[in-house]
N, C-alpha and C positions, 0 to 999 in steps of 0.2 A: 568124495563129497556126499554129504548127507542131505536129507530133506530139510532138516532144520537150517542148514547153511543156506539152501536155495530160497526158503521162506524169508530169512533175515535179509538176504540180498534183495529179494523181490520187494519186500516191504520198504526197505532203504530207497530203491529205485523208484517205487510208487510215491513215496513221501517227497523224494526230490522233484519228481514230475509234478505233483500236486503244488508243492511250493512254487516251483517255477511258474506253472500256471498263474498262481494267485499273485506272484511279484509281476509277471508279465501283464496281467490284467490291471493291476494297480498302476503300473508304470505307463502303459500304452492307452489305457482308457479312463481311469479314474483321475489321475494326476492332470492330464490336460483339462478335464472338466473343472477341477478344483482351481487350477491356475487361471482359467477363463473366468470363473466366478469371482476370484480374488481381484483380477484386473478390472472386471466390470464394477466391483465394489469400490476400488480406489478411484476409477474414473468419476463415479458419482460423487465421492467425497471431494475431489478436486474440482468438479463442477460446482458443488455447494459452496465451496471456498471461493471460487471465482465469483460467483453470483454475489456473495456477501460482500466481497471486496469491491465489486463494481458499485453496489449500493453505497458503500461507505465513500467512494470517490465521487458518485453523483452528488451525494449529500455535501461533502467538502467542497466540491467545485461550485455548487449552487450558493453556498454561504460566501464563498470567496467572492464570486461574481456580484452578489448583492452589496458586499462592501466596496469592492473596487469601482463599479460603475455607480457612483453615488456623489452628488454635489458636496456632501459634507466631506468625504475623503478627498475629493479634488481640491477643495478650499483648504484643507488641512496641509496640503503639499505647497500651498502658496504662502500661508502664514504661520504653520507649525503652532497652532493654538493648542495649548495643554488641555483645554476644556474638552475638545474632540475625544482625546485619549482617555481622559478622566470619566467621561460619560459613556464611552462605547467598549472599554477593554478593562474592565474590573474583573475580579475573580469569578463572580457569579456569571459573567458572560461567558467565560471559558466552559463553566460547569453546564450551563443551559445549552451552549452550542455544541458541547462535547468535543472541544479542540484543546490542543495542548500548546498553541503558540501562534502569535500574529507578528509578522515582521513587515515593515513598510521600507521600501528602497526608493531612492530617487534614480534618475536615469543613469547615474554614474556608479551604480551599485554601492552607493553609501547607505548605511542603515540609518533611516531617519527615526524609526521607532522599532523596538523589538521587545518582545515579552514572551517568555516561556513559562507556562503555568500548567502544572500536572493537574488537570481538572478532577481526577479521581482521588488523589491524595491531598488536594487543595494546598499545593506547595509550588512556590517558584522554583525553577532550576535553570542552569546555565545551558546555552545552546552555541558554543563557540563555532560549531560547523556552519552556523548560518551567518558569520561575518564573512561577507563576500569579498572584502578588501584583502583579508588574510587567506581564505580559501577560494582562491580564484576558479578552481575547478567546479566548484558548487554553483557558479554563476549560471550554470545551464538550467537552474530551476526557474530563472526569470524568463518570461516569454519575450518574443521579439516585439519591441514597441514600435518599429517601423513597418510592421506588417498591415495589410489591409484587413478590413472587417471580414472579408469574403472567405479567407483561407483559415480560419480559426486559430491563427498563430498568436492572438492576443491573449491566449490562456495556455497554461501548461499544468500537467499534473503528473504525479508518478511516486516513486519511492526514493528516498535519499539516504545513504548509509551514513550514519553518524557514530561517534564515539559511544553513544548510549544505546546503539542499535538502529535498526531501520525506522524510518518515519515516512508517513504518508504526507505529501504535500500538494497543494493546489495553489496556483499563482495566477494573476490576471493584471493586465495593464490598468492603471488608474486613469479613468475617464469620467466625464460628467454623466449625469443620470440620462441625459439624451444622447449619449455617446458621441458628443462633439468635443472640441478642444484637443490640443496636442496632448499626447501621453506624457504625464509628468512623473511617472514612476511606476512601481508595482507593488502589490500587496500579496503576501505569502501566508497561508494558514498551514499549520502542521498538525498531524495527529500522530501519537505514539502507537 
């Protein structure tokens, strides 16, 4: 064996040793730090998304409450006066409130009024998933009208999977402005 052979073998062994040190350092020290950084970034992104969704739900729930606990809506359930609908649920209403649908149900899940309106495109669309006589599973969007005021069961919100994708919804039992009277139905607002 010659000196040249030992130099080549020594160089190869040294290169393998240095390479294994670099790979080992990268695997045991750098990658965990990078993974932790990525996980922290993703958690911040998810928190931002949660905060944004919470704000949208609060806004939608507040609007829904304003319409549900209102003498005009309560009176509409007694006489079904078209003037109430014509003055409250025009295309501009959907645009200014940034909602995509209003659905009013009686206590037997019959739709008394329903209009789905894409406020961004200014077009009406069908929402067959909100026909609660046909889609009985979706009746869960209606709050319990027999609940007491104390347990917050007079309202309900969440996501509903539809044929057109998920929609946010907020619903509330219809009461008079002073929160008196028997519940006569529910009103549901949706947002795509």
